[in-house]
N, C-alpha and C positions, 0 to 999 in steps of 0.2 A: 620362616620367610624363605623364598627362593626366587631366582630370576627366571622369567618366562622366556621362551624362544623369541629372538629378535624378529621384528617385522618392519616392513617398509611403511613409513609415514611421510606425509607431505606437510610442509610448512611454507605456503606460498609467500613470495616476497611482495606480491601485489594483491589487491583485492580480487577475489575469484571472478566476479563478473567482468572486471576490466581485463583480467588475464585471458578469459575466454574470448572476449572480443578481439584482442590482439592476435590470439592464436588463429581465429577464423580468418582475419584479414591476411595474415601471413600465408595461410593455406590457399586462399583465393588468388594471391599474387603468384604463388608457385604454380597453381593449376592454370592460370592465364598464360604463363610462359610455356608450360607443357603443351597447352592447346595450340600455341603459335609455333611449336616445334623449334623453339629457340635453343641455341646451343647452351649446354650447362643447366638447362631448366631443372632436370632431376637432381642435379648436385646442389641446387639452391635449397632443397628440402633439408639437407644436413645441417647447415648453420641455423636455419629456422627452428628445427627440432631441438638443437642444443640450447638455443635461447629459451624456448618454452620449458624444457626440462630444468634449466637453471632457475627460471622464475618460479617453477613449482617447488624448488628446494627439497628434493627427495632426501630422506634420512633413514638410517637404521635405528629403530627404537626398541629398547628392551625394558620391561617393567619388573620391579621388585614387588611382589605381592605378599600380603599377610592374610592368611585364611581367617575368616570370621565364623564364630560359632553360630549355629542356628539356634533360634529361641523356641522353646516349648513351654507352654503355660499350663499349669494344673490348677483349676479352680475348684475349691472345696465348698460345697453348699452347706452352710451351718444355720440355715433359716429355721423358723419354728417347726415347720412340717418335718424336718429331719430329726426331731426328737421323738418321733413316733416309733414304737417297737425298738428293734435293734439297729436302726439305720445309722446312728452315730457310731456304733461299733463297726459296722460294715464300712463306713467312710474312713475310719481311722486305719483299719486293716488294708483297705484298698490303697490309701495314700502311702502307707509304708511300703507296700509291694511295688507301686509305681516308682517311688523314689529309688528303691534298690535297683530296679531294672533300668531306669534312666541313667543311674550311676555307672552302668557297664557299657553305655554307649558313648562313643567319642564325639567331640565337636558339637556339644549341646550346652546351651545356657538355660538351665532349668529355673523357672520362676513359679513359686507357690503363692496363690492368692486365696485367702479365706474370706468367704462372704458371710458376715454376721447377720443376725436377725434384723429385719427392716424396722427402722424407728417409727415410720408412719404406716400408711396403708398402701404402699406401692407394690407390695408383694416381693417375690424373689427376682431381683435384677441381676441375673447371672451374667448376661452379656455385657452389662455395664461394668461389672468387675473385670471381665476379660479385656475389654477395651482399655480400662485403666491400667492393667498390668502391661500392655504392649504399646502404650501411648508414645514411648520414646524409641520404638523399634520400627525400621522400615518393613513394610509387608513382605518384601522379597526375602527377608531373613527368617520368616516364621516357618517352623517345621511342622507345627500343628498345635492343637490344644486338647486337653483332656478334662472333661467336666465330670466331677463326682457329685451326683445329685439324685433326687427322687423323680425328676422329670417335671415337677410342678414349677415351671418358670413363667414369668409374666412380662418379659421384655424380648420376645422372639423377634429377630430382625426380619424386615419385610423382604429384603433382597440379599440373602446370605451368599457368601462366596469367599474365596481365598484359601488359606491353608486348611487341611482336614480338621474337622471338629469331631472328636470321639467322645462318647458318653458312657460312663460307668454308672449303671443305675443301682441305687439302694432299694431296699424293700423286696417284695416278692411278686411274682407274676399273679395276675387275677386276684388282687386284693379286693376285699369287699368292705364297704363303709356306707352307713346310712348318714345322710345329711339333710338339713333343713335349709331351704333357699327362699328368700323373699324375691318374688318376680316383679311385683309392682306395689308401690306404696306412695301415697301422697306426702308431700312435705308440709302442707298446711291443711287445716280443716276449720270449718266454722263452728263456733261454740254452740252447743245445743243440737248439732246434727251428727249423723254417722258418716264415717268414711270407710272405704273398702280397701282391704289389704289382700293381695293375691300371693299365696305361698305354694310351695311344692315340696313334697318329701321324696327325695331321691334315694332309691334302695336297689341293691342287686336283684332282689326278688321282683319278678315282672308284675305280680298282682298282689292284692291284699290291701290292708289298711294299717295305720299306726295311730296311736293316741297322742294328740298334741295338747299340751297344757298352755293356756293363755293367761297372762297376767298383765294388768294395766297399772303402771306406776307402782310396781312392787306388790300389788294386791291380786291374788289369784281370782280369776273371773269364771273360767269354765275349762272343761276338758272335752274334746270332741274327736271322734275318729276321722282321719283324713286318708283318702285313697292314695296308694303309693304311685309315684311317678306320674301324677296328674296335677294340673293346676286346680287350686281350691281357694275360694274366697271367704273371708271373714269380715264382719262389720265391727267397727270400733266406734263407740260413742265419744265425742269430744265434749267433755263436761265443763271445762274451764279454760280460760286463756292461759297461754304459756305452753310449756312442753308436756306432751303426753307420751310416755315411753311404753310401747307394747312389746312385751317379752313373749317369745314362743319357744317351747321346748318339746321335742318329739321323744317318745320313749325309746329305750335302747333296743337296737335291732339284733337279730341273730348273728350278724357279722359286723363287727365294729373295729375300727382302728383307734378311734378316740371319740369321746362324747363331746368334745369341745365344739364340733360343728353340728351337734344335735340341738344347740341353742342358738338363737338369733334374736334380734330386736330391731325395732324401727322407732324413730323419734318423729312425732308429728306435732307441729306448732299449732296450738289453738288460737284462733283470732276471732274476735267478735265482729259480726257484720255491722250492726248498729245497736247501741244500748237504748232501749225504749223506756222512757220515764214518763209517768203520769203525775202531774203536779196540779193539785186542787187547792186554791187559795181561798181563804175566807174574806172577811171585810178588809178594806184597805188599811195598811199600817205602814210605819216608817221603813220597816225592813222587808216589805212585801217582795221587792225585786231581788232580794239576796239570792234566793234559790234559782230564780229564773236566769239571772246574770251568770251564775256559776255554771249551770247546765248548758246554757246556750253558747258559752265560751268553749265548750268541748266539742270539736267537730265529730267525734264518734258517738255523740248522744243525739237521739231523736226524741225531742221533747214535745209532749202534748200538755198544754197548760189551759186550765179554766179557772176563772176568778168569779166567785159569787159576790156581787157588789151590793145586793139589796139586804140591809139589816133586817132582822126579824121584827123589830118594833114598827117598821113601816108597812103596815098591813092595810092597803087600800083596796083589797079585793081585785087587784089587777091580775089577770091570768098569767101564769109563768111563761106561757108561750109568747106573750107580748112584751116581756121584760128584757129579752136578750136579742142581740143582733142576729145570733144564730142559736138554734135550740141546743140545749145541753144534752148530748147523746148519752143519757144515763144508762139506758138498757144496753146499748152497744158497748160502752166502756166497762161496766161493772157486771155484766152477765155474759156477753158473747166474747169479748176480746181481753178480759182481765188477765188471763194467763199469758198473753203476749208481751206484757210489760215486765221489765226487769226490776223496776222499783216504782212504788206508789208513795207519794208525799202528800200529807195534809199539813198545810201551813195556816195556823190559826183558824181552823175550820170548826164551826159548830153546826149542830143539826138544825136544818131549816125546812125540813120537809121535802127537800129536793131529792135526797137519797132515801128510798124506802129501807126499812129495817132489814129486809132480806138481803139487801146488797152488802150490808156490813157483815152479814153471815158469810157471804161470798168472799169478802176481803179477808176475813179471819181464816177461812179454809185455804185461800190463795197463799197466805203466809205459811200455813202448816205444810203445804205441798211444795214449798221451796221458794216462795216469793219473798219480797223485801218490802217492809213498811217503815216509813219515817214520819214521826209526828213532831213538828215544831210548834209548841203551844204557847199561848198567852193567857190573859185573864179569862178567856172563854172556856178554858179547861175546868174551871171551878164552878161554872154556872149550871143551872138545871139542864141546859141543852148540850152538856159535854159529851164528847164522843165516847167517853169511858162508859157511859150508860147505854152501850150498844153491845152487839156481839164481839166488838173489839176488846172488851174487858178480858176475855179469855187469853189474849195474846199480848196485852200491854203489861210491862213490868211495874209501872208506877201508877198507883191509885191516888187521885187528887185528895188532898187533906183539907181543902178549903182555904188554905193560907196563901196569900199573895204578898210577897216581900218587895215593896217599892222602895228600894234603897240601893245606893252604890255598893258593889262588892266585886272582888277580883276572883275570877275562876281559878281553881286550884286543881292540879292533877293529883288524883288519889294514888295510894300505894299500888293498888292494882292497875291504875291507869298508867303508871310508869313502866309497866311491862306490856301493856296492851298496844298493838301496832297502830291503833287509831290515834292515840295520844302520846305514845312513847317518843321522846326526843323532839317534841314540838318546839319550834324556835321560840326562845325566850323563857322556856320552862325549866332550864337547868338550875337557876339560882334558887335559894330558899324562898325568896319572894319573886314570883313571876314578873318578868319585865314586859308586861303588857297592860292595856287599859282596863277600866272597870266596865261592868254591865250594870244596868239600872233596875232590872226586875227579874224575879224568880218565882216560879210556882212551886208550892210545897206539895210533896207526895209522900205516900207510904210505899216503901219499896217492897213489892211482893215477889220480886225475882230479878234476874238479870245481874248486870255488873255496873257499878257506878264508877266511871272513869274520870269524871270531872265532878267537883263539888263546889258549892257556892256559899250562901248565907248559912252560918252555924254548921258548916260541913255537911249540909244536906245535899242529896243527889242533884246534880245539874245535867248530866248526860248519862242516860241509862242505855245499855246495850244488852240484847238477849237473843238466845237461840230458841226458836219455837218450832218444834217439829223439824222439817227440812229447811225452814226459812229463817229469816232474821228480822228483828225489830229494833228500832232506836227511838228514844224519846229525848228531845232537847227541850228542857224545862225553862226556857227563857225566850223572849221575842226581841232581845236587844243585842244579839251577836253582831248585828249590822254596825254597831258603834265601832267595832274593830276596823271594818272596811272604811269608815269615815275618818280614821285616825284619832278618835277620841282618847285623850290621855296617852297618846303614842300608838294607839291601835293595837293590833295583835294578829296572830296567824289565822285569820278567819278563812281565807281561801284554802289553805293547806288542811285545816281541820275538817272543813266541809267536804273537800275532795276525798280525804281518807275515809270519812264517814260514809259517803256515797259508795265508794269502791268496796269498803268492807261489807256493806249491805248487799252488794251485787256479787260478793264472793270472789273478789280478785285474789289470786293465790298469794301475792306478796303481802296481803293484809290479814292472813289467817293467824289466829291467836296461837295455835299449835301447829308448827310447821318445821320440817327438817329439810334442808337443802344441801346439795353437794355440787361443787363446780370445779372444773379442771382449769387451772391457770398455769400454763407451761408444764412443768413436771411435778406440780403439787396439786393435791386434792384438798380444796378448802371446804370444810364442813361447818355449817351454821345451824344452830337449833334455836328457835324462838318459842318461848313457852310462858304461860302465866304462872307456872309453878317452878320451884327450883329445878335446875337442870341436873341430869345424871352426871356422874363423875366422868364417864366415858361412853363412847358409842362403838359398835362393832362394824368393821368394814370388811366385806367379803370381796376379795380380789378376783379378777377374771379367771384365774386358775383354780378357784375354790378355797384358797387359803384365807383364814380369818385373822384380823388384827384388831387390837383394842387401841382406840385413839382417844386421849383425854381431851376434855373440853374445858375452856377457860371462860369464866363470866366476864363480859365486857360492858355490862349495864344495859338498860332498856329492854330487859327480858331476853337478851341474846347471849349465847355462848358459842365459841368458835374453837376449831381444831384444824390441824394441818397434817397431811400425810404425803410423803414423797411417793411417786408412782413411777413404775418402770415397765408396765405391761399395757398393751392395747386391749381394749374391750370394755365391758361394763363393770362398774364398781357399785356395790350395794352397801348403803349405810343404814344401820338399824339402831334405834335408841330404845328398843323394847316395846314401842308402841307404833312407830312410824318407820317407813322405809323411803330413802331417797336414792336416786340413781344418777350416776354421771358416766359419760362415755369418754374414754381416752382413745384418740384416733378414730378410726371407723368402727361403728358398732358391729358391722358384719365384716370381719377381717378377711381381706382377699387371700392372705397367706394361709389361713386355716380353713378356708371354704372347701377346698378339695385336698384330700389327704392321700388318696390311693396313688401309689407309684405308677407312672405311665411313661411310655416311649412315644406316644402319639404327638405330643407338642413339639418335641425336638427332632422328630423324624425328618421334616422338610429341610432343616438346617444341615443335618448330617448327610442327607442325600445330595444336597446341592454342593457340598464341599468335598464329597468323596470320603467321608469318615464312616464310623461304624458305631453301633449301640450294643453293649454287652451288659448283662445282668451280673452284678457282683456275686449273687448267690450261685452262679454257674462257675465261678472262679475268675480271677483277674487275668485277662489275656496277656500274651507275650508282647513285647515291644521290639520293633526293628526299624532300621533306616531304609527308605526307598527312594528311588529316583523320582523327580517331579512328574514324569510322564507315566509312571507305573501305578498300579492299584495300591491303595493305602489301607486296605482292610482285608482280613481273611476270617476263616472260621473261628480260630482261637488266637488271633494276633491283630495288632493294629500297627500301622506304619506312620513314621514321621519323615517328612521330606528332607532329603539331603540337597540343599539348595546350592552349595558350593560358592557362596558369596565370599568376597574378599575385599581388602582395602589396599590400594597402591601406596607403598611407602617411599618408593624412589623410582626414577626413570633415567636410563642411560641412553643418550641421544648422540649419534655421530653421523656426519654427512655421508650419503651413499656414494657420491662422486666427488673426489677432491676438486677444489676450485681450479688447480693447475691443469687437471685433465679436461675440465670443461672449457678452459681457455684454449687449450691445444686443439680440441675438437672443433671449437667454434672458428678459430683463426685458420685452422687447416682446411676446413670446409670452404671458407671464403677464398683462400688462395687457390684451392683446387678449382673452384668455380671460375675465378678470373682466368686461370690458365686454360681451362676448357673453352671459355668464350673467346680467348685470344687466338685460337688456332684457326 
């Protein structure tokens, strides 16, 4: 601390505007007297000047100042891209050298700020860390900042300025690295249609091609050559509702910093435009509207419903074209547009001569090619006009035995049904005796295939499900499920059972018998395996960095087993149970931090230029440090400068009057007496 040279200061006794007005008035009075050549006019200026000076209250002030250290901030980039090659070692050596050289400079407050890897997909926020380090410091005290980084920074300020920003770059000049970039990809796609994904393989080589492997939901699909440094389109089929994850990986190039950015992925949500269902009902019965009400209540279902009202015994030779309000478009539905339907339902339908035999061949082939067929049968299933005696025999799992059980019975979930997603966990099925009402009729069948998930009289199959080729078939062997909807004996979960059944037939992912799912919840990866068979003891999880971990699964009933793994890396997690693969994304699938890995000075150059700083490669050696005046250059060939601001804090002020009051009185009264004397002569 030291006292500065005293200086004259004013502490006016009156407000400055009022004092200025009075001074001007006094001056005008004196000038008026001089203009009139009055005696003593010039002498009147003396007392007036004394009064003005007295009102200004001049004082001698001296400040006691304490010099303040200038602040220099060293920000060390420790983001994920700094783990490439020997960049971490370069950063550590540069930081040690900078600290040693700063220690030899006086008047500096050195602050070290370490920037850890980003928790999300914000990238490297280097200037946010810099602002955080100097948030409590006035900008006039900043001597400068030193950034130790690879130059891959994602929060470059738009209008840089202030103290010099110096950059010490890790890595090497002219680094080469191949990377895979997703240029355009849709977030949604319609089920059953293709979407287009545009990608680009960026490589130091100007020409050539590279092989790109494409996988969908963990299953390899194809490999194709892609031209380097050019946009390239691929088509992706959306085969089901829910998320479709497309993984892309380009082969290793001749110059690589890391293979982590050779892989990328895009998640596309599959949505159904409209579910098209064809419902063909036979003769009227009490539960005829069960399916219609269920399907019409779903706004995503486009239902086409036809009812054949004329029983076969009413043969009065009336032409079919005259029996209906509108003609039944048999050829259009079962030959031309059959493949457009997601589900075909026959509800108590028997052969009436309306559908030729060849159309049942079409329906059977429709199922094998991926379609869905549901048969809700009644007594007609056992008569000579049964649909089983058509080409549908080849796809139906239940052959009629000729038995019809007209008696009350309570549907039971079978052992297999307790694990099947259609019937597992149905409301009211937990107890040993289901808490739901009875049905009144069941058709007997010989089970030739499929899975019985519900049983009825004498444990005979009541609901059969089967996979046929690429499609699915279900047989409900009773026409009295509508009793549940009417609340008979307490009713039952009719709507839930039929909803699950219809969605299973239409291959909704959440109702697959064998499925493996993985979901990120906070910092935990939740794994769930649904299977009709006992679950494996554990699954293998492949982390984004390639490490594999075993995660045990615990059975929790209804055919499900779960496991949990703590996660701490952004990217894709692959879960494999030996048969299936599930994928979950932590943070952004395409990490901004790892997208570009080559060290560069281009991104930081505008900031450095605007602040008068410099960029030096650590591989060339750490530059010397020196203090410079604010108006001088702050960078040289092998040195960087930190401003010497000379800021201070005033700790005390010594204040004494410039003119003693007695002297002012003497001058004032002396001037008045002299004026009077001069005027009296």
